[in-house]
KOLFI-413397 format. One record per residue (C-alpha): x, y, z; residue number from 0. Coordinates in steps of 0.2 Angstrom, whole numbers, padded with zeros to 4 digits, m for minus. Example, Ala and Ser with C-alpha at 12.3 -4.5 7.8 and 13.67 -1.06 7.14 Angstrom:
2
+-------+-------+-------+-----+
|    xx |    yy |    zz |   i |
+-------+-------+-------+-----+
|  0062 | m0022 |  0039 |   0 |
|  0068 | m0005 |  0036 |   1 |
+-------+-------+-------+-----+
END
This chain:
498
+-------+-------+-------+-----+
|    xx |    yy |    zz |   i |
+-------+-------+-------+-----+
|  0000 |  0000 |  0000 |   0 |
|  0006 |  0018 | m0004 |   1 |
|  0014 |  0027 |  0010 |   2 |
|  0014 |  0046 |  0010 |   3 |
|  0030 |  0052 |  0018 |   4 |
|  0037 |  0068 |  0024 |   5 |
|  0046 |  0080 |  0012 |   6 |
|  0062 |  0085 |  0022 |   7 |
|  0078 |  0090 |  0014 |   8 |
|  0091 |  0077 |  0015 |   9 |
|  0078 |  0064 |  0022 |  10 |
|  0075 |  0049 |  0011 |  11 |
|  0060 |  0043 |  0021 |  12 |
|  0054 |  0026 |  0023 |  13 |
|  0054 |  0026 |  0042 |  14 |
|  0044 |  0013 |  0052 |  15 |
|  0035 |  0025 |  0064 |  16 |
|  0017 |  0028 |  0067 |  17 |
|  0005 |  0030 |  0052 |  18 |
| m0013 |  0035 |  0049 |  19 |
| m0025 |  0029 |  0036 |  20 |
| m0030 |  0039 |  0021 |  21 |
| m0047 |  0035 |  0014 |  22 |
| m0055 |  0036 | m0003 |  23 |
| m0071 |  0045 |  0003 |  24 |
| m0080 |  0038 | m0013 |  25 |
| m0078 |  0020 | m0008 |  26 |
| m0074 |  0020 |  0010 |  27 |
| m0058 |  0010 |  0008 |  28 |
| m0041 |  0014 |  0014 |  29 |
| m0030 |  0019 | m0001 |  30 |
| m0014 |  0025 |  0007 |  31 |
| m0005 |  0027 |  0024 |  32 |
|  0003 |  0043 |  0029 |  33 |
|  0018 |  0044 |  0041 |  34 |
|  0015 |  0053 |  0058 |  35 |
|  0031 |  0062 |  0062 |  36 |
|  0040 |  0064 |  0078 |  37 |
|  0050 |  0078 |  0087 |  38 |
|  0066 |  0071 |  0078 |  39 |
|  0058 |  0073 |  0061 |  40 |
|  0053 |  0091 |  0065 |  41 |
|  0071 |  0094 |  0072 |  42 |
|  0078 |  0088 |  0055 |  43 |
|  0067 |  0099 |  0045 |  44 |
|  0071 |  0114 |  0056 |  45 |
|  0090 |  0111 |  0054 |  46 |
|  0088 |  0110 |  0035 |  47 |
|  0078 |  0126 |  0036 |  48 |
|  0090 |  0135 |  0047 |  49 |
|  0104 |  0131 |  0035 |  50 |
|  0095 |  0136 |  0019 |  51 |
|  0085 |  0152 |  0025 |  52 |
|  0099 |  0165 |  0026 |  53 |
|  0104 |  0162 |  0008 |  54 |
|  0086 |  0163 |  0003 |  55 |
|  0083 |  0179 |  0013 |  56 |
|  0099 |  0187 |  0004 |  57 |
|  0092 |  0182 | m0013 |  58 |
|  0084 |  0198 | m0020 |  59 |
|  0065 |  0199 | m0021 |  60 |
|  0065 |  0199 | m0040 |  61 |
|  0073 |  0182 | m0040 |  62 |
|  0062 |  0175 | m0027 |  63 |
|  0047 |  0181 | m0037 |  64 |
|  0054 |  0172 | m0052 |  65 |
|  0052 |  0156 | m0043 |  66 |
|  0034 |  0160 | m0039 |  67 |
|  0031 |  0164 | m0058 |  68 |
|  0038 |  0147 | m0063 |  69 |
|  0029 |  0138 | m0049 |  70 |
|  0012 |  0145 | m0055 |  71 |
|  0016 |  0139 | m0072 |  72 |
|  0020 |  0121 | m0066 |  73 |
|  0004 |  0121 | m0055 |  74 |
| m0006 |  0126 | m0070 |  75 |
|  0002 |  0113 | m0081 |  76 |
| m0002 |  0100 | m0068 |  77 |
| m0020 |  0106 | m0064 |  78 |
| m0029 |  0090 | m0070 |  79 |
| m0018 |  0078 | m0060 |  80 |
| m0018 |  0088 | m0045 |  81 |
| m0037 |  0090 | m0045 |  82 |
| m0040 |  0072 | m0047 |  83 |
| m0027 |  0068 | m0033 |  84 |
| m0036 |  0081 | m0022 |  85 |
| m0053 |  0074 | m0025 |  86 |
| m0048 |  0056 | m0022 |  87 |
| m0043 |  0060 | m0004 |  88 |
| m0055 |  0074 |  0000 |  89 |
| m0070 |  0069 | m0010 |  90 |
| m0075 |  0086 | m0017 |  91 |
| m0080 |  0085 | m0035 |  92 |
| m0066 |  0089 | m0048 |  93 |
| m0073 |  0106 | m0052 |  94 |
| m0072 |  0111 | m0034 |  95 |
| m0054 |  0104 | m0033 |  96 |
| m0049 |  0115 | m0047 |  97 |
| m0057 |  0129 | m0038 |  98 |
| m0047 |  0125 | m0022 |  99 |
| m0031 |  0125 | m0032 | 100 |
| m0035 |  0141 | m0042 | 101 |
| m0039 |  0151 | m0026 | 102 |
| m0022 |  0146 | m0019 | 103 |
| m0014 |  0151 | m0036 | 104 |
| m0021 |  0168 | m0034 | 105 |
| m0011 |  0171 | m0019 | 106 |
|  0004 |  0165 | m0028 | 107 |
|  0000 |  0178 | m0041 | 108 |
|  0000 |  0191 | m0027 | 109 |
|  0017 |  0184 | m0021 | 110 |
|  0024 |  0187 | m0038 | 111 |
|  0023 |  0205 | m0035 | 112 |
|  0033 |  0204 | m0019 | 113 |
|  0047 |  0216 | m0024 | 114 |
|  0033 |  0230 | m0024 | 115 |
|  0025 |  0223 | m0008 | 116 |
|  0041 |  0223 |  0002 | 117 |
|  0045 |  0241 | m0001 | 118 |
|  0048 |  0251 |  0015 | 119 |
|  0045 |  0269 |  0019 | 120 |
|  0057 |  0284 |  0018 | 121 |
|  0058 |  0301 |  0025 | 122 |
|  0070 |  0314 |  0019 | 123 |
|  0075 |  0328 |  0031 | 124 |
|  0067 |  0321 |  0046 | 125 |
|  0080 |  0333 |  0055 | 126 |
|  0095 |  0343 |  0051 | 127 |
|  0104 |  0331 |  0038 | 128 |
|  0094 |  0316 |  0045 | 129 |
|  0084 |  0303 |  0034 | 130 |
|  0074 |  0289 |  0041 | 131 |
|  0069 |  0274 |  0032 | 132 |
|  0061 |  0257 |  0035 | 133 |
|  0064 |  0239 |  0028 | 134 |
|  0054 |  0223 |  0030 | 135 |
|  0064 |  0208 |  0034 | 136 |
|  0059 |  0190 |  0035 | 137 |
|  0056 |  0182 |  0052 | 138 |
|  0066 |  0166 |  0049 | 139 |
|  0057 |  0150 |  0050 | 140 |
|  0038 |  0150 |  0049 | 141 |
|  0025 |  0135 |  0050 | 142 |
|  0008 |  0132 |  0043 | 143 |
| m0004 |  0120 |  0051 | 144 |
| m0018 |  0117 |  0038 | 145 |
| m0035 |  0108 |  0038 | 146 |
| m0042 |  0095 |  0027 | 147 |
| m0056 |  0105 |  0018 | 148 |
| m0044 |  0115 |  0007 | 149 |
| m0028 |  0105 |  0005 | 150 |
| m0021 |  0116 | m0009 | 151 |
| m0028 |  0133 | m0006 | 152 |
| m0024 |  0136 |  0012 | 153 |
| m0006 |  0129 |  0011 | 154 |
| m0003 |  0140 | m0004 | 155 |
| m0011 |  0155 |  0006 | 156 |
|  0002 |  0153 |  0019 | 157 |
|  0017 |  0147 |  0011 | 158 |
|  0017 |  0158 | m0005 | 159 |
|  0018 |  0174 |  0005 | 160 |
|  0029 |  0168 |  0019 | 161 |
|  0042 |  0161 |  0006 | 162 |
|  0041 |  0176 | m0005 | 163 |
|  0045 |  0187 |  0010 | 164 |
|  0062 |  0177 |  0012 | 165 |
|  0057 |  0165 |  0026 | 166 |
|  0059 |  0146 |  0026 | 167 |
|  0042 |  0137 |  0029 | 168 |
|  0037 |  0121 |  0037 | 169 |
|  0020 |  0114 |  0032 | 170 |
|  0010 |  0102 |  0043 | 171 |
| m0005 |  0097 |  0032 | 172 |
| m0020 |  0087 |  0037 | 173 |
| m0017 |  0069 |  0039 | 174 |
| m0034 |  0065 |  0030 | 175 |
| m0028 |  0072 |  0013 | 176 |
| m0009 |  0075 |  0013 | 177 |
| m0004 |  0070 | m0005 | 178 |
| m0008 |  0087 | m0014 | 179 |
|  0002 |  0097 | m0001 | 180 |
|  0017 |  0086 | m0004 | 181 |
|  0015 |  0087 | m0023 | 182 |
|  0014 |  0106 | m0022 | 183 |
|  0030 |  0106 | m0012 | 184 |
|  0038 |  0095 | m0025 | 185 |
|  0033 |  0107 | m0039 | 186 |
|  0040 |  0122 | m0029 | 187 |
|  0057 |  0113 | m0029 | 188 |
|  0055 |  0110 | m0047 | 189 |
|  0052 |  0129 | m0050 | 190 |
|  0069 |  0133 | m0042 | 191 |
|  0066 |  0135 | m0024 | 192 |
|  0082 |  0129 | m0014 | 193 |
|  0080 |  0113 | m0003 | 194 |
|  0075 |  0117 |  0015 | 195 |
|  0065 |  0132 |  0011 | 196 |
|  0048 |  0123 |  0009 | 197 |
|  0046 |  0106 |  0018 | 198 |
|  0032 |  0095 |  0023 | 199 |
|  0030 |  0086 |  0040 | 200 |
|  0015 |  0075 |  0043 | 201 |
|  0008 |  0072 |  0060 | 202 |
| m0006 |  0073 |  0073 | 203 |
| m0007 |  0083 |  0089 | 204 |
|  0011 |  0077 |  0094 | 205 |
|  0018 |  0086 |  0078 | 206 |
|  0007 |  0101 |  0081 | 207 |
|  0013 |  0103 |  0099 | 208 |
|  0031 |  0101 |  0093 | 209 |
|  0029 |  0115 |  0081 | 210 |
|  0021 |  0126 |  0094 | 211 |
|  0035 |  0123 |  0106 | 212 |
|  0050 |  0123 |  0095 | 213 |
|  0061 |  0138 |  0099 | 214 |
|  0068 |  0140 |  0081 | 215 |
|  0050 |  0143 |  0073 | 216 |
|  0046 |  0161 |  0074 | 217 |
|  0028 |  0161 |  0067 | 218 |
|  0014 |  0149 |  0065 | 219 |
| m0002 |  0151 |  0054 | 220 |
| m0016 |  0139 |  0058 | 221 |
| m0034 |  0136 |  0051 | 222 |
| m0046 |  0124 |  0059 | 223 |
| m0059 |  0123 |  0072 | 224 |
| m0061 |  0137 |  0085 | 225 |
| m0057 |  0127 |  0100 | 226 |
| m0041 |  0121 |  0092 | 227 |
| m0037 |  0138 |  0085 | 228 |
| m0038 |  0145 |  0102 | 229 |
| m0027 |  0131 |  0109 | 230 |
| m0014 |  0135 |  0095 | 231 |
| m0015 |  0153 |  0098 | 232 |
| m0012 |  0152 |  0117 | 233 |
|  0001 |  0139 |  0116 | 234 |
|  0011 |  0148 |  0102 | 235 |
|  0010 |  0165 |  0110 | 236 |
|  0016 |  0158 |  0127 | 237 |
|  0031 |  0151 |  0117 | 238 |
|  0035 |  0168 |  0111 | 239 |
|  0029 |  0166 |  0093 | 240 |
|  0019 |  0177 |  0081 | 241 |
|  0002 |  0167 |  0078 | 242 |
| m0013 |  0169 |  0067 | 243 |
| m0026 |  0156 |  0070 | 244 |
| m0042 |  0155 |  0060 | 245 |
| m0057 |  0145 |  0068 | 246 |
| m0074 |  0140 |  0064 | 247 |
| m0089 |  0149 |  0057 | 248 |
| m0108 |  0150 |  0056 | 249 |
| m0111 |  0162 |  0041 | 250 |
| m0128 |  0170 |  0039 | 251 |
| m0137 |  0175 |  0023 | 252 |
| m0149 |  0189 |  0026 | 253 |
| m0163 |  0189 |  0013 | 254 |
| m0173 |  0206 |  0012 | 255 |
| m0191 |  0206 |  0006 | 256 |
| m0185 |  0215 | m0010 | 257 |
| m0172 |  0202 | m0014 | 258 |
| m0172 |  0192 | m0031 | 259 |
| m0177 |  0175 | m0023 | 260 |
| m0173 |  0165 | m0039 | 261 |
| m0155 |  0172 | m0038 | 262 |
| m0154 |  0169 | m0019 | 263 |
| m0160 |  0151 | m0021 | 264 |
| m0147 |  0148 | m0035 | 265 |
| m0133 |  0156 | m0024 | 266 |
| m0139 |  0146 | m0008 | 267 |
| m0138 |  0129 | m0018 | 268 |
| m0119 |  0132 | m0021 | 269 |
| m0115 |  0141 | m0005 | 270 |
| m0124 |  0129 |  0007 | 271 |
| m0121 |  0113 | m0001 | 272 |
| m0106 |  0115 | m0012 | 273 |
| m0091 |  0105 | m0007 | 274 |
| m0103 |  0095 |  0005 | 275 |
| m0103 |  0111 |  0016 | 276 |
| m0085 |  0107 |  0022 | 277 |
| m0079 |  0125 |  0021 | 278 |
| m0078 |  0139 |  0034 | 279 |
| m0085 |  0151 |  0021 | 280 |
| m0101 |  0140 |  0017 | 281 |
| m0118 |  0148 |  0020 | 282 |
| m0127 |  0136 |  0032 | 283 |
| m0139 |  0149 |  0039 | 284 |
| m0152 |  0159 |  0029 | 285 |
| m0162 |  0173 |  0037 | 286 |
| m0177 |  0178 |  0028 | 287 |
| m0184 |  0194 |  0034 | 288 |
| m0203 |  0192 |  0037 | 289 |
| m0214 |  0177 |  0036 | 290 |
| m0220 |  0181 |  0018 | 291 |
| m0201 |  0181 |  0012 | 292 |
| m0198 |  0165 |  0022 | 293 |
| m0213 |  0156 |  0015 | 294 |
| m0208 |  0161 | m0003 | 295 |
| m0190 |  0157 | m0001 | 296 |
| m0194 |  0140 |  0007 | 297 |
| m0206 |  0136 | m0008 | 298 |
| m0192 |  0140 | m0020 | 299 |
| m0179 |  0130 | m0010 | 300 |
| m0188 |  0114 | m0010 | 301 |
| m0187 |  0110 | m0029 | 302 |
| m0170 |  0117 | m0030 | 303 |
| m0163 |  0106 | m0016 | 304 |
| m0172 |  0090 | m0023 | 305 |
| m0163 |  0093 | m0040 | 306 |
| m0145 |  0093 | m0032 | 307 |
| m0135 |  0078 | m0038 | 308 |
| m0124 |  0069 | m0025 | 309 |
| m0111 |  0059 | m0034 | 310 |
| m0093 |  0052 | m0034 | 311 |
| m0080 |  0066 | m0035 | 312 |
| m0076 |  0061 | m0054 | 313 |
| m0095 |  0063 | m0059 | 314 |
| m0095 |  0079 | m0069 | 315 |
| m0114 |  0081 | m0067 | 316 |
| m0113 |  0080 | m0047 | 317 |
| m0115 |  0096 | m0037 | 318 |
| m0105 |  0089 | m0023 | 319 |
| m0097 |  0072 | m0017 | 320 |
| m0094 |  0063 | m0001 | 321 |
| m0088 |  0070 |  0015 | 322 |
| m0070 |  0067 |  0020 | 323 |
| m0072 |  0051 |  0031 | 324 |
| m0084 |  0040 |  0041 | 325 |
| m0081 |  0050 |  0058 | 326 |
| m0086 |  0066 |  0050 | 327 |
| m0101 |  0059 |  0041 | 328 |
| m0107 |  0052 |  0058 | 329 |
| m0104 |  0069 |  0066 | 330 |
| m0115 |  0078 |  0053 | 331 |
| m0129 |  0066 |  0055 | 332 |
| m0128 |  0068 |  0074 | 333 |
| m0130 |  0087 |  0072 | 334 |
| m0146 |  0083 |  0061 | 335 |
| m0153 |  0073 |  0075 | 336 |
| m0149 |  0086 |  0087 | 337 |
| m0159 |  0099 |  0077 | 338 |
| m0174 |  0087 |  0077 | 339 |
| m0172 |  0084 |  0096 | 340 |
| m0172 |  0103 |  0099 | 341 |
| m0188 |  0105 |  0089 | 342 |
| m0183 |  0112 |  0073 | 343 |
| m0193 |  0107 |  0058 | 344 |
| m0183 |  0095 |  0047 | 345 |
| m0190 |  0098 |  0030 | 346 |
| m0178 |  0088 |  0020 | 347 |
| m0168 |  0074 |  0028 | 348 |
| m0151 |  0069 |  0020 | 349 |
| m0147 |  0055 |  0032 | 350 |
| m0146 |  0037 |  0025 | 351 |
| m0141 |  0043 |  0008 | 352 |
| m0133 |  0029 | m0002 | 353 |
| m0125 |  0030 | m0019 | 354 |
| m0128 |  0015 | m0030 | 355 |
| m0112 |  0005 | m0032 | 356 |
| m0104 |  0016 | m0018 | 357 |
| m0114 |  0010 | m0003 | 358 |
| m0098 |  0011 |  0008 | 359 |
| m0094 |  0029 |  0003 | 360 |
| m0096 |  0044 |  0015 | 361 |
| m0111 |  0052 |  0007 | 362 |
| m0124 |  0063 |  0015 | 363 |
| m0139 |  0070 |  0006 | 364 |
| m0144 |  0088 |  0007 | 365 |
| m0154 |  0093 |  0023 | 366 |
| m0165 |  0108 |  0026 | 367 |
| m0171 |  0114 |  0043 | 368 |
| m0185 |  0128 |  0045 | 369 |
| m0190 |  0137 |  0061 | 370 |
| m0173 |  0136 |  0069 | 371 |
| m0171 |  0147 |  0084 | 372 |
| m0156 |  0155 |  0092 | 373 |
| m0156 |  0145 |  0108 | 374 |
| m0153 |  0128 |  0098 | 375 |
| m0136 |  0121 |  0099 | 376 |
| m0137 |  0116 |  0081 | 377 |
| m0138 |  0134 |  0077 | 378 |
| m0125 |  0140 |  0089 | 379 |
| m0112 |  0127 |  0083 | 380 |
| m0103 |  0124 |  0066 | 381 |
| m0111 |  0108 |  0057 | 382 |
| m0098 |  0108 |  0043 | 383 |
| m0109 |  0098 |  0031 | 384 |
| m0123 |  0099 |  0018 | 385 |
| m0136 |  0106 |  0030 | 386 |
| m0145 |  0123 |  0028 | 387 |
| m0155 |  0131 |  0042 | 388 |
| m0169 |  0144 |  0040 | 389 |
| m0169 |  0156 |  0055 | 390 |
| m0184 |  0168 |  0052 | 391 |
| m0182 |  0186 |  0057 | 392 |
| m0196 |  0199 |  0060 | 393 |
| m0187 |  0214 |  0053 | 394 |
| m0170 |  0221 |  0047 | 395 |
| m0164 |  0225 |  0065 | 396 |
| m0167 |  0207 |  0071 | 397 |
| m0158 |  0200 |  0056 | 398 |
| m0144 |  0212 |  0059 | 399 |
| m0142 |  0206 |  0077 | 400 |
| m0142 |  0187 |  0073 | 401 |
| m0124 |  0186 |  0065 | 402 |
| m0118 |  0201 |  0075 | 403 |
| m0122 |  0192 |  0092 | 404 |
| m0116 |  0174 |  0086 | 405 |
| m0100 |  0167 |  0093 | 406 |
| m0093 |  0166 |  0076 | 407 |
| m0089 |  0181 |  0065 | 408 |
| m0081 |  0174 |  0049 | 409 |
| m0093 |  0179 |  0035 | 410 |
| m0110 |  0186 |  0031 | 411 |
| m0120 |  0190 |  0016 | 412 |
| m0136 |  0201 |  0013 | 413 |
| m0147 |  0199 | m0002 | 414 |
| m0156 |  0215 | m0007 | 415 |
| m0160 |  0228 | m0020 | 416 |
| m0159 |  0242 | m0008 | 417 |
| m0143 |  0251 | m0007 | 418 |
| m0146 |  0260 |  0009 | 419 |
| m0150 |  0244 |  0018 | 420 |
| m0135 |  0235 |  0011 | 421 |
| m0124 |  0250 |  0016 | 422 |
| m0131 |  0251 |  0033 | 423 |
| m0129 |  0232 |  0036 | 424 |
| m0111 |  0232 |  0030 | 425 |
| m0106 |  0246 |  0042 | 426 |
| m0115 |  0239 |  0057 | 427 |
| m0114 |  0220 |  0056 | 428 |
| m0101 |  0213 |  0069 | 429 |
| m0093 |  0201 |  0056 | 430 |
| m0076 |  0201 |  0048 | 431 |
| m0081 |  0198 |  0029 | 432 |
| m0097 |  0204 |  0021 | 433 |
| m0105 |  0200 |  0005 | 434 |
| m0118 |  0211 | m0003 | 435 |
| m0128 |  0200 | m0015 | 436 |
| m0112 |  0189 | m0015 | 437 |
| m0115 |  0172 | m0005 | 438 |
| m0097 |  0168 | m0001 | 439 |
| m0087 |  0184 |  0002 | 440 |
| m0070 |  0177 |  0001 | 441 |
| m0059 |  0192 | m0003 | 442 |
| m0048 |  0192 | m0018 | 443 |
| m0029 |  0188 | m0015 | 444 |
| m0023 |  0206 | m0014 | 445 |
| m0035 |  0210 |  0000 | 446 |
| m0035 |  0200 |  0016 | 447 |
| m0045 |  0185 |  0023 | 448 |
| m0050 |  0185 |  0042 | 449 |
| m0065 |  0184 |  0053 | 450 |
| m0069 |  0191 |  0070 | 451 |
| m0074 |  0184 |  0087 | 452 |
| m0071 |  0165 |  0089 | 453 |
| m0068 |  0164 |  0070 | 454 |
| m0050 |  0171 |  0072 | 455 |
| m0037 |  0173 |  0085 | 456 |
| m0023 |  0185 |  0082 | 457 |
| m0022 |  0203 |  0075 | 458 |
| m0016 |  0200 |  0057 | 459 |
| m0026 |  0192 |  0043 | 460 |
| m0021 |  0180 |  0029 | 461 |
| m0013 |  0185 |  0013 | 462 |
| m0013 |  0202 |  0004 | 463 |
| m0003 |  0215 |  0013 | 464 |
| m0009 |  0208 |  0030 | 465 |
|  0000 |  0192 |  0025 | 466 |
|  0016 |  0202 |  0021 | 467 |
|  0015 |  0211 |  0038 | 468 |
|  0013 |  0194 |  0047 | 469 |
|  0028 |  0186 |  0039 | 470 |
|  0040 |  0200 |  0041 | 471 |
|  0047 |  0212 |  0054 | 472 |
|  0050 |  0230 |  0052 | 473 |
|  0067 |  0238 |  0055 | 474 |
|  0068 |  0257 |  0055 | 475 |
|  0085 |  0266 |  0051 | 476 |
|  0089 |  0284 |  0056 | 477 |
|  0104 |  0290 |  0047 | 478 |
|  0115 |  0306 |  0046 | 479 |
|  0130 |  0309 |  0035 | 480 |
|  0139 |  0324 |  0043 | 481 |
|  0147 |  0337 |  0031 | 482 |
|  0164 |  0345 |  0033 | 483 |
|  0178 |  0341 |  0045 | 484 |
|  0175 |  0331 |  0060 | 485 |
|  0175 |  0346 |  0072 | 486 |
|  0165 |  0357 |  0061 | 487 |
|  0149 |  0348 |  0059 | 488 |
|  0133 |  0352 |  0069 | 489 |
|  0128 |  0342 |  0084 | 490 |
|  0116 |  0328 |  0081 | 491 |
|  0098 |  0332 |  0085 | 492 |
|  0085 |  0319 |  0087 | 493 |
|  0071 |  0324 |  0074 | 494 |
|  0058 |  0326 |  0088 | 495 |
|  0069 |  0337 |  0098 | 496 |
|  0072 |  0349 |  0083 | 497 |
+-------+-------+-------+-----+
END
C-alpha cells in the first residue's frame, strides 16, 4: 500500500514509525497510509531550514518572485492531475478541486509582486541632515498547520507569501488528505526553490505541539476549528511566537423582502451545499426577513434542493461528493438529529443517503431545517456539512443582530436591491467579511482574509498586505551623513527634539 512520507531536505523517508489511514471517501476504503512524524523529524526539518533560510533571505526579491512565476506555471500545467489527486482523498468534485487550487494560485500571483509589496517607507530631512527609512525583513522560519477541507488553497495562502518574503516554511497538512500538499512542495522545488525552504512534515497533535513549542520557529499560521485555534494561539504565543489562528464559522445570509429570490436560491444551492458544506465560508444559515419572504423562499428552495445531484468526485454532473471520512459523516448526521431533538422542523432529511455502487462511501444527502431558533445548539455550533438552516427574522434589526451576536464572525451576506439597507448592514454588522448579493465573500488575493470573534485569534489576517506584515518584521533606520571636518559639523539632534 502507498505510503505518504514527509518531504524533508536530505531525508529519504521510509521510516517505520506511526501511520494514519488515508481513505477514498467515494468507496470508504483505505487507499494509502501517511507517516506521523516525531520531534526528531521536526528537528531535522528545522535544521535544514536554518541552513537554507539565510541564503534565501539574501536572494533579492525579484529572483524570489521568479520562482513564484515558474511555480504558478507548473501548477497550471499539472492542474488536472492535482485536482484528481485532491478529489480522491478529500471527496469534493473535480470542479471544486480545481477551484481549491485556483484560489491558492491567486495568492501565488500576489506573491509574484513581492518586490513591490516589500518596499519600505522613507523620510528625507526628518531633522537637520537626517533621513529615516524602514525595511521589511523575514522572520526566519515559519510554519503552517492546515485543515483537510482545502488541502491546496490554504497551504498556498500561507506558504506563498511567507516564502516570497524570504522565510523558510514548514507545512503540517491534514493527515486526512496529505498528498496534494506534498506534490505542491515538489513542484515548488522544481520551480527553483532551494532545498530546505519549503518542507512538509506530517503528523497529529504530537507534531502540532512540537511545532508550537520549537524555539527556532518564529511564526505559526493555523486554520481549523475554533477550540483548536484558540489552543494553538495560546500555546504559540506563550512560546513567544507570532500566531494567526483561524477558527470555525456559522455564516448567515440575510434575505430582504426585495431580494431576487430566484438568484438567492441559486446562490444558496452552491454556498450551502457545495463541497458538501465542508468549508468555513459556506452559507449554512439563511435569514429571511418576514414570514412572507420566508414562505416564498422555502417554496423555491424545496425543488432546487431536490434537484441537487450527489455523486462520486469524478462525476462531472454531481453538485457535490462525499464528506471526508466516516467519523465526519457520523458527526454531521448527529447534528441533524440534534436539530430534530431541539424542535426544529426537518423539511428535507439527507441522512441514510446511499449512492448505488458506492454504498460504503461517505455520502450525505442535502438537509433543510426551518424554524430554527437561536437557543438551539445546532444553530450555535458549526455543522460543517450539507445542512441549511432557516432562521426567520421579524425585521431588518433582528436580522442584523443574529450574525452580530453569534459566537462566530467569519462571513455574512445580505441579499437586497436596496442600497441603503446594504450600506447600513455592511457598516453595522459585527462580522469580519461581508458580501452584498455575494453568497461567499472570500476576498480576492490582494485583499486579506480574516474573521472576527471566535472565528480568528490574532491581530493579522491571511494573505494580501496583511500576510506580508505577518511574515515580516520592520526595521527602522535613522541615518545622518555629517558634512565638513570632524570638528566642524553640527551636533546631532533627534528629529523630535528639533
